[in-house]
N, C-alpha and C positions, 0 to 999 in steps of 0.2 A: 225304431231301433236301427242302427246302422247295419249294413249287409253283412259285416264280419260278426254281427252278434254283440259287439262291445258296447256297453253302456257309456254314455257321456254325460259327466256332471259338471255344471257351471258352479264355480265358488267365487263370490264376489269378496274381496278382501278391502274392507273399508279402511283399515289401518296397517301400516307395516308389520305391527306387532300381533296382528290378529289373523295370522294364516291358519290353514286347515290342520297343522299340527299333526297329531297321530293319526288323524282321519286318512291323511295323505297316503301312509304306509298301508293301512288296513284296506283302503279302496283300491289300492294297486294289487293287494294280495287277492282281493275279490274280482280283479279283471276289470275293474271300472276305470275308464279314462277320465281323470280329474284335469278340468280346464280352469286354472285360477287367474282371474282378472283383478287388477286393481280397481278402485272406484271410478277413476277417470275414464276407464275403458268399459264401464258396465254397459250392457245392451239393455233397450227398453222392453224386449221381449226373450224368451228362451231360446229363440232360433231352433238349432238343430240339436239342442241338449235334451236329454231325457228327465233331468231333474236339477234343482237349484239349491244350492247353499247359500245363505246370507250370513255373513260373519259378523263378528263384534266390531266395535269402535267406541271411542269415548266421547260421543255426543248424542245428541237427541235425533230422532228419524226425520225431524223437519228442520234440521240446522243447515238449511241450504247455503247460507253464506259462508259457512265453515267449510262444508263438503258440497259444492256445487253439483256432484253427480247424484245427489239423493233424490231430485225429481225422477230422474231416469229409473233409479232403483226402485223406487215406489211404483212406477209403470210396470217394471219387470215383475214385482209381486203381485200386481193387480192383474197382469196378463196370466201369471200361473194360476190365479184363482178362476179367472174367467175360462182358462182351457183346461183346467184340471191337471197341470203338470205338477209334479210332486216337488214340494218346497219345504225346506227346512231352515228356520231362521233361528239363529243363536244370539243371545243377548241383544246389542243392537238390531240384529237381524230379526229376532222375535218381536222386539218392540215395534220396529217398522211394519211387520205383519199386522200387529195389533192396530197400529195407526191406520193403515190404508183400509182396512175392514171395519173401521168405526170404533174403535176402542180408545182408551185415553192412556197417555204415557206422561208421567210427572217427572221433571228434572229435579235433582237434588232432593229426593224425597225425605231424606233425614233418617232413613233406614237402610244404610249400606250393608252390604254383604261382602266379606273377602275371605278367601281361603277355601277349605272344605267344609261344606254345608249339607246337612242330612235332607235329602229331599223325599217327601211322602207322596205316593200315588193317591189319588182320589178313586172312589168306587168307579167312575166312569172310565177310568184308565184300563181296567181290567181286560175289557175286550178292544181296546184301542190297537190298531195295527203298529203303532209305534211303541207306545208306553207299555202295552200289554206283554212285552217279553221282558220286562225288567221286574226286580223285586218290589215289594210293598214300599220299602225304604232303602235308600241307596246314597252313598256320597258323591258329590260332585264339586267341582271348582267353582266358586262365583268371584266376581270383582266388578261391582257395580255400585252406583249411587242412585242412577235414574230407575224408574219402577212403573210397571204396567198397573195402574190403579183400578181400570175397568176393562173388563174383557168385551171384545167385539160382540154385537148382537148375534145370538145363536151359536157362539163359540162353545166348544166343549172344555171344560175346566179338568186338566189331567193331573196337576201335581201342585203341591205348595211346599213352603218351608215354614219354620216357626216365625219368620220374620217377615216374609213376602209370600202373599197368597198366590200370585200368578207366576208359578215356576214353569208350568207347560200347559199348552192349550192346543186344541185344533180348530181349524176354520174349514168348514166343508169336509170332504173325504180325504184330501191329500196335502193339507197345508198345515204345518206344526210351527209353533213359536215356543221357544225355550228362554229362560232366563239364565240358567246355568251352563257352563261350558264343558259338554261331554268330550269335546276335541283336546281339552287342555289337560296335561298330566301334572303331577305334584312339582316337578321341576320347573314349571312356568313361573312359581312363586320366587325363584332366585333372581328374576328381573325385576322384581317390584320395588317401590321405593319406601324404604323403611320410615323415613321421616313423614311423608305424607299419611301413611298408614297410622303412624302415632297420633298424629293430629285428629284422626278420627276414633282414637281409642283402641287401636289394634296394635298388637306386637308381632311383628314379622316373623321373629325366630319361633314363637309359639305357633304361629299359622304354619310355618313350614314343618314344624315337628308333626302337628296334627294332620296335614295333608299327606305327608310321607306314610304315616301309620295307616291312613284310609286308602292309599293307593291301590292296592290289589282289588278291593271292592269297586273302587271307582272306575278302574280300567275295564273290570268284568262288565259292569253296567253299560258304560260308554260303547264297549263293543257290540253288546246285545242291542243297543239302540241303533248303531250305525248299520248293523247287518238287517235290522228290520226295516230301515229306511231305503236301504238297497233292495230289498225284496219288494216294498211298494213300487219303487222306481222301474224295476224289472217286470213286475206284473202289467203295469201301466204301458211300458214301451212294448210289450208282448201284443197289446190289445189291437 
C-alpha cells in the first residue's frame, strides 16, 4: 500500500464506451485512486497497483488482430493470478480471466442477453468475499453475445441467469469474473442501437423501461459488490 494509505486500482478500458462508469465516483468516495488506461497502454503486470479491473469490449479475449494489446492484458491477468493481486473482470474482462485460467469462451453463442437481467447466486456464493454481500437474486445490466461455456478447472461458480450459467465465478482466492455489468446504470441503454437489438429480437424501448424500474435494486447490489471488492483489495494491500 502507498505510504499515504491510499489504494491504487488499475482499470483497463478495452473500448471507449467501456469505462468504469459509476464505479469511478464510488471509488473516489471510498478514497481509492483509480488509474484508467486504454488497451494500447495496458501493462503486462500490476506494477504498483493494489488491484485490477478489466472492463468490457465487443470482441473475444483472444481477438489479437482486432485488439493487439490483448496478449499483454492476458499476461496481466496471469500475473494477478500468480501474485494473488485482487482482480475483477467484467464482461470481456471476465471472459479473459476464464480464458487464461483454462476455461472456454464461445463467440456469438446464440444466447444474447441485453438490458436488465436477474442474476441468481449459487449456494457457493454465500460465503464468497465478493458475492456474499449481495442478495440471492438481483438485477444487473447485460449486453453480450459471447459466452463462457466452460469455467476454468477449480473455479468456483457463483451466479447464473435463466439464459447463461456462467454469470460470476472465482479463480483462486482473489480473482473474479462477471458476465454482467455492475458498473453500468440504466442510462447506459440510451446509447444502444435500436436497429441492431431489433435484429436479435429485442425492443430497446421495453429494455429501457425495465432497466429504469430495476435501477434502485441494481445500484444497491452493484455498490455492495464494489465495496466488497475494495475490502478485498484493502485487506490484501495491508498484508
